[in-house]
N, CA and C of each residue as an Amber inpcrd file, in Angstrom:
protein
   195
 -48.6100000 -11.6840000 -10.4410000 -47.4840000 -12.4810000  -9.9820000
 -47.9730000 -13.5440000  -9.0090000 -47.3360000 -14.6610000  -9.0660000
 -47.5750000 -15.6940000  -8.0670000 -46.3270000 -15.7530000  -7.1940000
 -46.5310000 -15.6090000  -5.9020000 -45.4360000 -15.6140000  -4.9430000
 -45.6610000 -16.7840000  -3.9960000 -44.7030000 -17.6830000  -3.9290000
 -44.7980000 -18.8300000  -3.0290000 -43.6530000 -18.7960000  -2.0310000
 -43.9850000 -19.0530000  -0.7780000 -42.9810000 -19.1570000   0.2790000
 -43.0720000 -20.5690000   0.8380000 -42.0010000 -21.3180000   0.7230000
 -41.9580000 -22.6720000   1.2730000 -41.6590000 -22.5630000   2.7660000
 -42.6890000 -22.6610000   3.5740000 -42.5480000 -22.5050000   5.0230000
 -41.7000000 -23.6080000   5.6470000 -41.5720000 -24.7520000   4.9720000
 -40.7360000 -25.8350000   5.4890000 -39.2520000 -25.5430000   5.2870000
 -38.9430000 -24.6190000   4.3900000 -37.5600000 -24.2790000   4.0740000
 -37.1390000 -22.9670000   4.7410000 -38.0670000 -22.0420000   4.8980000
 -37.7770000 -20.7220000   5.4580000 -37.1010000 -20.8450000   6.8310000
 -36.0380000 -20.0500000   7.0120000 -35.3310000 -20.0590000   8.2990000
 -35.5040000 -18.7370000   9.0490000 -36.2820000 -17.8190000   8.4680000
 -36.5490000 -16.5560000   9.1410000 -35.4030000 -15.5710000   9.0940000
 -34.5870000 -15.6200000   8.0490000 -33.4560000 -14.6970000   7.9390000
 -33.9220000 -13.2490000   7.7530000 -35.0930000 -13.0560000   7.1670000
 -35.6580000 -11.7200000   7.0220000 -35.1490000 -10.9110000   5.8500000
 -34.3390000 -11.5040000   4.9970000 -33.8070000 -10.7690000   3.8500000
 -34.9180000 -10.3050000   2.9090000 -35.9740000 -11.0920000   2.7780000
 -37.0890000 -10.7080000   1.9030000 -37.7710000  -9.4540000   2.4380000
 -38.0380000  -9.4180000   3.7320000 -38.7110000  -8.2680000   4.3350000
 -37.8250000  -7.0210000   4.2910000 -36.5260000  -7.1980000   4.3800000
 -35.6140000  -6.0660000   4.2740000 -35.5250000  -5.5420000   2.8460000
 -35.5880000  -6.4560000   1.8770000 -35.4470000  -6.0850000   0.4720000
 -36.7360000  -5.5200000  -0.1100000 -37.8630000  -6.1330000   0.2120000
 -39.1570000  -5.7000000  -0.3260000 -40.1710000  -5.5710000   0.8110000
 -40.0290000  -4.5440000   1.6460000 -40.9000000  -4.4090000   2.8200000
 -42.3650000  -4.1550000   2.4860000 -42.6660000  -3.7770000   1.2490000
 -44.0490000  -3.5880000   0.8380000 -44.7270000  -4.8750000   0.4250000
 -43.9650000  -5.9700000   0.3860000 -44.4860000  -7.2680000  -0.0530000
 -44.4000000  -8.3030000   1.0660000 -43.2690000  -8.3440000   1.7540000
 -43.0180000  -9.3700000   2.7600000 -42.9620000  -8.7910000   4.1670000
 -43.3000000  -9.6090000   5.1180000 -43.1110000  -9.2960000   6.5280000
 -42.7470000 -10.6090000   7.2070000 -42.5900000 -10.5710000   8.5060000
 -42.3090000 -11.7860000   9.2590000 -43.4130000 -12.0060000  10.2780000
 -43.8080000 -13.2730000  10.4430000 -44.8650000 -13.5900000  11.4040000
 -44.3160000 -13.5640000  12.8260000 -45.1490000 -13.9110000  13.7840000
 -44.7520000 -13.8600000  15.1960000 -43.5780000 -14.7850000  15.5220000
 -43.3780000 -15.8150000  14.6900000 -42.2640000 -16.7350000  14.9030000
 -41.0230000 -16.3390000  14.1060000 -41.1240000 -15.2540000  13.3320000
 -39.9800000 -14.7650000  12.5730000 -39.8880000 -15.2840000  11.1580000
 -40.8830000 -16.0470000  10.7130000 -40.8400000 -16.6110000   9.3660000
 -41.5170000 -15.6910000   8.3680000 -41.0740000 -15.7790000   7.1280000
 -41.5760000 -14.9210000   6.0720000 -43.0460000 -15.1810000   5.7830000
 -43.7550000 -14.0940000   5.5340000 -45.1520000 -14.1600000   5.1200000
 -45.4320000 -12.9670000   4.2250000 -46.4750000 -13.0760000   3.4290000
 -46.8460000 -11.9960000   2.5250000 -47.7500000 -11.0020000   3.2270000
 -47.5820000  -9.7500000   2.8970000 -48.4990000  -8.7330000   3.3770000
 -49.8010000  -8.8430000   2.5880000 -50.9230000  -8.4340000   3.1490000
 -52.1890000  -8.4710000   2.4110000 -52.0660000  -7.6880000   1.0970000
 -52.5540000  -8.2790000   0.0220000 -52.5050000  -7.6540000  -1.2930000
 -51.1980000  -7.8490000  -2.0300000 -50.2430000  -8.5410000  -1.4350000
 -48.9200000  -8.7070000  -2.0490000 -48.9740000  -9.5040000  -3.3480000
 -49.9590000 -10.3790000  -3.4960000 -50.0820000 -11.1630000  -4.7310000
 -50.2430000 -10.2530000  -5.9440000 -50.7440000  -9.0470000  -5.7330000
 -50.9450000  -8.0970000  -6.8240000 -49.7480000  -7.1660000  -7.0100000
 -48.7050000  -7.3860000  -6.2640000 -47.5480000  -6.5030000  -6.2990000
 -46.8120000  -6.5880000  -7.6290000 -46.3960000  -5.4380000  -8.0950000
 -45.5330000  -5.3460000  -9.2770000 -44.2110000  -4.7080000  -8.8700000
 -43.8780000  -4.8470000  -7.6000000 -42.6660000  -4.2330000  -7.0680000
 -41.4370000  -4.7340000  -7.8220000 -40.5840000  -3.8220000  -8.2650000
 -39.3510000  -4.2470000  -8.9240000 -38.4180000  -4.9800000  -7.9580000
 -38.6860000  -4.8610000  -6.6560000 -37.8340000  -5.5110000  -5.6610000
 -38.2720000  -6.9420000  -5.3570000 -39.3960000  -7.3570000  -5.9100000
 -39.9470000  -8.6750000  -5.6100000 -38.9910000  -9.8080000  -5.9850000
 -38.5100000  -9.7970000  -7.1940000 -37.5770000 -10.8570000  -7.6330000
 -36.2410000 -10.7580000  -6.8960000 -35.8230000  -9.5510000  -6.5990000
 -34.5810000  -9.3710000  -5.8370000 -34.7200000  -9.9630000  -4.4420000
 -35.8940000  -9.7980000  -3.8390000 -36.1490000 -10.3770000  -2.5200000
 -36.0850000 -11.9020000  -2.5760000 -36.6290000 -12.4810000  -3.6320000
 -36.5610000 -13.9400000  -3.7910000 -35.1070000 -14.3870000  -3.9360000
 -34.3170000 -13.6370000  -4.7020000 -32.8900000 -13.9780000  -4.8680000
 -32.1220000 -13.8040000  -3.5680000 -32.5590000 -12.8610000  -2.7300000
 -31.8490000 -12.5850000  -1.4770000 -32.0650000 -13.6640000  -0.4210000
 -33.0860000 -14.4870000  -0.5890000 -33.3600000 -15.5310000   0.3970000
 -32.2010000 -16.5260000   0.4350000 -31.5620000 -16.6980000   1.5840000
 -30.3820000 -17.5600000   1.6560000 -30.6890000 -19.0460000   1.4830000
 -31.9580000 -19.4370000   1.5920000 -32.3050000 -20.8530000   1.4460000
 -33.2620000 -21.0920000   0.2730000 -33.4440000 -20.0730000  -0.5700000
 -34.3020000 -20.1580000  -1.7580000 -35.7150000 -20.6440000  -1.4400000
 -36.2800000 -20.1070000  -0.3620000 -37.6240000 -20.5040000   0.0540000
 -38.7240000 -19.7620000  -0.7150000 -38.3490000 -18.7390000  -1.4830000
 -39.3320000 -17.9130000  -2.1820000 -39.2180000 -18.1340000  -3.6820000
 -40.3720000 -18.3440000  -4.3130000 -40.4010000 -18.4200000  -5.7720000
 -41.4240000 -17.4180000  -6.2920000 -41.0860000 -16.8040000  -7.4180000
 -41.9390000 -15.8080000  -8.0460000 -42.1400000 -16.2240000  -9.4850000
 -43.3950000 -16.2400000  -9.9300000 -43.6740000 -16.5810000 -11.3220000
 -44.7800000 -15.6880000 -11.8420000 -44.8020000 -15.5180000 -13.1600000
 -45.8400000 -14.7380000 -13.8110000 -47.1200000 -15.5720000 -13.8220000
 -48.2380000 -14.9190000 -13.6180000 -49.5080000 -15.6020000 -13.7260000
 -50.0060000 -15.4680000 -15.1470000 -50.6530000 -16.4990000 -15.6230000
 -51.1840000 -16.5020000 -16.9740000 -52.6840000 -16.3180000 -16.8890000
 -53.2090000 -15.4360000 -17.7030000 -54.6560000 -15.2700000 -17.6920000
 -55.0440000 -13.9640000 -18.0480000
């Protein structure tokens, strides 16, 4: 999976970290960031976390290869 967080759009609502705590966390300023190894996540909550973002700052896509 490819997970992108648009840091210019993120408002730090934390919905991603609440929905998929094994993938997302918040940095010291409260903005969304990926946990180490999250790019390899197959969590069923990953897409739900992206949908939960109130400003659509997270995008998830399948990697080809």
